[in-house]
N, C-alpha and C positions, 0 to 999 in steps of 0.2 A: 187685918191680915195682909201683910206686905212682905215681899221678898225682892232681893236684887242680886243678880249674878251677871257675869261677863261673857259676851260672845265677841264675834269679830266679823267684819265685812271687808271685801277687797275693793280697792279703788285703783284701777290701772294694774300695775305690778306691785303695788303696795297694799297695806291693810290698815284698818283703824278699828279701835275697840268700840263695841256697841254694848251699852248697858241695857239689860233686859229686866224691866221692872214689872212686877206682877202684883195686882191688888185684887183681893176677893172680899166681897161683902154679901151678907144675907139679903137677897132680893130675887126678883124674878130672873130666871136663867137667861144670861146673855154673855156671849164670848166675843169680846172686841179686841182687835189688835190694831194699835195706832203707831204712828211714827213713820209715815210714808212707806207702807209695805206694798210690794207688788202682788200680783195674783198668787204666785207660789207661796208667799208668806201668809196671805190671807187664808189660803186653803189649808195651812198647817193646823188650824183649829180642829178640822175633822180628823186629821191623822193623829193629833195629840190625844183627843178624847178616846179614840179606839185603842191607841197604844197604851195609855194609862190603864184602861179597864182590862185589856187583854193581858197586861203584865201582873194583874192581881191586886191593883191598888184602887181604892175608892176615888171616884171623880166627884168633886164638889159642884153640884149643879146649882150654883149661885151666879151672881153677877161677877164676871171675870174681865178685868181690863189688863192688857199687856201693852206696855209702852217700850218701843225700841228707840233709845236715845243715843245720839242726838236726833231729835224728831224732825229736823229740817233736811235730812239727807236720805235719799232714796235707798230702801233696803230691798234686796232681791234674793231669790233662791230658797232652797229648802233646808239650809244648814241651821236655821233657827228652831227647828222642831225640838231638838233635845233641850236647849236652854229654856224654851217655853214650857215644856213638860215638867222639867225640874223646878222651874219657878212656881208652877201651880202646886206641885207636891210640897214644896217648902212653905208656901203661903198657907196651905191647909194643914200643916203640922206633920205631914207624913215623914219628912226628912228634916234634919236640923239645917238651918240656914246660915250658921255662923262661919262656915268654911267655904261657902260657895264661891266667894270672890277671890279665892286663892288660885282658881283655874279659869282658863278660857274654855268654853264648852261649845262644841259644834257637832252636828250630825243630823241626817235626815232619818225620820222614823218610819218604819213599815207599820202596817196596822197591827201586827202582832208584837210590836215593841222592839224588833231587831233594828240595828243601826245600818244605814247604807252610806257609802262613801260620799264625800263632798269635793268641791273644787277649791284650789288655793291653799292647801294645808301648809305648804312650805312658807308662803308669805305670812300666813297667820302665826306660824311658829316664830318667824323672825320678829314680828311685831310683839309677840308675848315676851321675847327676850329683851327687846328694847324698852319695854315698859316694866321690866323687873317683876313680871308675874311668875309665880312659882312654877306653873305647869299648864299643860293643855290636855283636855280630854276629848277624844274624837274617835270615829269608827276605826276598826282594826285595819281596814284596807289602806288607810292613809298614814299608818304609824311609821313605816319606813321613811316616807317622804318627810314627815315632820321631825323625825329623830335625827335627820342630818344636821339640824341646828343644835349646836352644843350650848350648854348653859341653862337649859330648861328641862323639866320633867315631862315626858310624854306617856300618857296612859291610854292605851287602846282599849276599846270596849266593844263587846258584841251586841249588847242590848240595853234597853232602858233599865231593866231590873238589875243587871250587873253594875251599871253606873250608880244606881241608888244604893246598892250594897256597899260600894266603895266609899261614897260620900257619907254614908251613915256610920262608917267606921267598922263595918263587919268584915272587911278584907284588909286587915292591918299589915299583912305580910306581902302585899303586892309591891313589886319593885317597878320602877320606870322602865319603859322599853328603850333599848339602846342599840345602835348600829355603829359599826366602824365605817365612818364616812369615806375615809381614804380607800378602804378595801372595796366598798361598794363602787366607788369611782373607778377603781382599777378593773373590777370584774365586768363592768358594763361598757368599758371602752373597747368594744369589739365591733368591727364592720363585717357584714355578711357577704359583701362583694369585694372584688379586687380588680385592678387594672390588668392583671395577668389573664383574666377571662376574655379580654378583647383580642380578636385576631386582626393582624395588620394595623392599618391606620397609624403608623408610627409618627408621621408628621403632625397628625391631629393630637396625638398623645403629647408630643413635644409642646404644642401650643397650649394645651391645658396645664402642663407643668409650668410654663411661663406665666400663665394667668394666676395659678395658685401661688407662685413665688412672689408676685407683685401685687396680689389682691385685685387684679384687673377683671373687669366685666368682659364677657366673651360671647360671640354669636357664632353658631355653627350652621353652615349653609351646604345642603347636599340633597341628593335624591332620596326618595323613600327607601328604607331598608339599608342605608349606608352605615348605620350604627350611631347616629347622633344622640339618641336618648340613652343608649347603653353607655356611651362615653361620658355624657353629662352626669349620670347617676354615680359614676365613680370618681368624680372630681372631689367630693367631700373626703374620700379616703386618702387623698394626698395632701390635704391641707394640714397645717400644724395641729397637733392634738389640742383639745380644749384644756385650758387651765381649770383648776377646781373652782376658782371664782367665776370664770366664764360659764362653767357647767351649772353653777347655782343660778346665775342670772338667766340662762336659757331655760332652766327647769321652772323658774318662777313664771315665765310667760306661758309655758305649756300647762302648768298646774292651774293657773288662773283660767285658761281656756278650757280646762277639763279634758285635755288630750294626753295627759300622762298615762301610760299603760298601767293597768292594775297592779302588776307584779314588778313594776319598775319604780325605783325611788329617785332616780337621777337621769337627766339627759346627759350622757357622758361622751357622745359622739356628735360631730357636726350635723346639725339638722339639714335635711334635704326635702324641700317642699316643691311639688309640681302641680299647681292648680290647673284645672281644665280651662280651655279657652272661652268657655261660656261664663266664667266667673264675673261677678259684678264688681264695681269699683269699691263699694263698701266692704265686700268680703275680702278684697285684696289688701286694703289698707287698714281695715277694722271699722267697726261702727255698731249701731244699735242704739236704742234709747239710753241704755247704760253701756257705754262703749266697751267692746270686747276686742282683743287683738286679732288682726287679720293675718293673711298669709305672709306679708312682708315682715311682720314682727315674729311670727312663728319660725321664720327663716333666720332670725338674728343669730349671728356667729356662725352661720352656715351658708347654704346655697339655695337660691330661689331659681327654679327652672321653669321657663315659659316655652313650652313646645308649640309648634305651629304658630309662631309669633304673629304673622299677619292676620290670623283668624281672631285674635283678641280685639274687642271693641276699642275704638280709638280713645274714648274717654277713660277706659281702664288703664291703658298704657300710659296715658299722660299723667296719671296720679303717681306714677313711679318717680317722676323727675325730682321732686323735693326730697323724698326719703333717700334717694341715691346720693344726693349732695350732702345732706345733713346727718344721715345715719340714725335719724329719729323721725317719728311721725306724731303729729299732734291732732287729736280728734276732738273737735269742739262741738258742744251741744248748748242749748239755751241755758241749762243750769249747771253745766260742768265742762271741764276741759281736761283731757287725759293725755299724757305723754307715754308712748311706747317706744322702746329701742327698736331700731330696724337697720342694723349694720350687717349687711349681707352681700354676698357675691351674686351678681345677676348673670345667669347663663341662659341664652336663648337659642332656639333651633328653628329652622325654617327651610322649606323647599325653595329652590332657586326660581321657580315659576309656578303657576297654577297647576300644571300637569305634573310638575316635579322632575322633569327630565332635561331641563336646559343644561347644556354642557356635558350631558352624560353620553360617552362614546358608545355605550351599549344599547341605547334606545333613543330614538329621535324625539325632539320636542314638538308639540303641536300648537304651541302658544305663539301669538304674534308679539312683536316688540311692545306694542301698546298695552297688551294684556299683562306683560311682564312688568312694565313700568307701573301700571295701576296696582298690581299685586304688591310689589315691593314698596310702593308709595304709601301704603297703609301705615308704614313705620315712620314716625315723624323725625325730622332732622334733630331737634333737641334731645330726643331719646337716644337716637343713634350716636349723638355726640358724647353720650355717657358710656358708650361701649368701646373699649380700647382695642380689642382684638377681634378681627373678622377672619374666619377660617372656612375654607372650602373643604367639604368632606366628600371625597369621591366614593363611588360604589366599590365594595370590596371584591377583589379578584378571587376566582375559584381556588387558585393555588394557595392563597393566604387562608381561606376558610378551611381547606382540607388539611392544612399543616398541623402536625402534632406538637409543634414547638409552642410552648407557653410564652406569653409576653412578660415584660418586666413587672415585678411585684410592686404593688402600691407602696409597700414599706420602703423600698429602695428609692423610689421617686420622692416620697415624703421626706426622706433624710436630706436630699438635695434642696428641697423647698424650705426646710427648717433652717439650713445653713444660710440660704439667701435672705430669709426673713430676719435672721439674727444680724446680718450685715445692715439691713435697713433699720432695725431697732436701734443699733448703735449710732447710725447716721443722723436720725431725726431725734432731736431733743425737744422739739415743740410739742405741746399737748395736742392730741387729736391727729397726729401724724404717726401712722403705724406701718405704712407700706408705700411703695412707689406710686400706687394708684391714687393716694391721697394728696400727692404733691400739687401745689398751686404754682402760679407763674414764677414767684420769687424763688421757690425751692428748685424748680426746673432750671433756672438760670445758674443756680449755685452748684448743682450736682450733675447736671447733664451737659457739661462743657465738651465740645467737639474739637478734635484736631482738624487741620486743614483738609486732609483727604476725606474725613467724615463729613465736614461741612459741604464739600463739593459734591459728595455722593447724595446727600439729602437735598441739596439744591437741584441736582439733576433729576432726582425722583419726583420732586414737586412739579417740575416743568414737564417732564415726559408723561407722567400719569395723570396730570391735572389734579393733584391732591389738594384737598381743601385746607384752609387755614387751621380748622379744628383738628385736622389729621396731624399737623406738625407737632403739637404738644404730645399727642397720643404716641406718636412714633418715638419721641425722645423718652417718654416714660417707659415704654416697653423695652427699648434698647437698654435703658439703665437696668431693668430687671434681668435681661439676658446677660449683661455684664456681671451682675451680682451672682447669677447662677454659676458663672465660670470663675468667680472670685477675682475678676479684673477690676483694677482701680479706676480705669478710664474707659469710656465708650469707644470701641474700635469700629472701623468700617464694616467688619463682618457682623457685628451686633446690630448695626443700623440696617444692613441688608436683610437680615431675618425679620426685624421689626417692620420694615416696609412691606414685606410679604403678607403681614397680618392686617392689611388694610384693603381687602378685596372689594368691599362695597364702595370704597373711594376710587378704586382703579378701574371700575367697570361702569356700565350704564345704570347700575343699581343705585348710584348716588342720588339722594333726594334733597 
């Protein structure tokens, strides 16, 4: 008595087909699951026995062997409950086994036979389509997510009994579940916050607009309560909208991580992730015995916000350096290596000193220069080198807080950002170059040519403020973005002047 059906497992942001082979023979009862299962897979035997019996089907108390092939790849999670249960029913003759391989089967079983949602439904559906498999059977909660993939049949199920009825041919009129992917994308492309909510801080809003237009990383420095977090949260609302392809790529990561909301099929807005400063390095970049995406991958195509930057552990901040350069992170283990995309904008916020009031005209600072140097010195030079824009965020005045006038809408700012990004898209033909922030030395020489007044201004700024060599390229990149926002073909002295203002950590004793 043997049966075979198909399931699927995730590997990074991709999936691979797993063959679930079931063999039953008359012998002393024993239920074995082989093929490198983890604890969750081993425990499925108890769930499967209870689910089959509570669904009204006889359970064969013989020797049962379930093999998950390929047997040399680690299997994890509870999504194999449904295919294991169906394999046992097919091997014992309860359901016909001739059509089982037409579908990929996934789902966690409750003890009463109900199906519970799984992770990674989108990547499983994509794998089913690439393998020309007819369709996929999975829990109803995952149906909208899987149905985004065109070209396969998606059958959502509520329970083991409903699945058996369908595979036995007793539900011949059931039609595949379908959604209008473009309509879902349009409906969910809504932000709950807006830049119009922010009172005052016009200069900081301008710096965030420049950062969004050029894809520049930015750090906000100011006293507590000045609005750094509020401003950072709204940065995603002025970034160019996600394309449908970007939305699918982002959704794959969140789906594999199990973070896709129950009633949401697609991540249609730019992600915004704000981990606490107690986060570990593995939680930030991803990890585990079977690697899972970390915060930097969950921020892919969006914003990673690190509040209270000096409070993060030094080793945690240092692991950001490679992903910031490459836009990807590779997690290596003894038996596997997984690549996750990690193309994000880094936004940081910090107080200017331990007490938070250095430079605040409304309250005196109690910190010594040595304490301030030690506090800011927690941020390494190589990390600071990857942050193009440094902005001081002053305390908001009462007149601005009490004003009834709303600020500029995110939609209007976003329109200017999109126009600037389109200029950059047409400028860069090289693969991997999407914005001014991605420019290397060769591109800077080509597109950041200065006239004589501009060159003199930059030379004077370098000498007067003691700007570092690493600040030189950053100023040129930001100046190029400011010129793009104005639609200017060349960088003018006024563009350079504004860009120089965005290097406050280089212009003060904060430099490390």
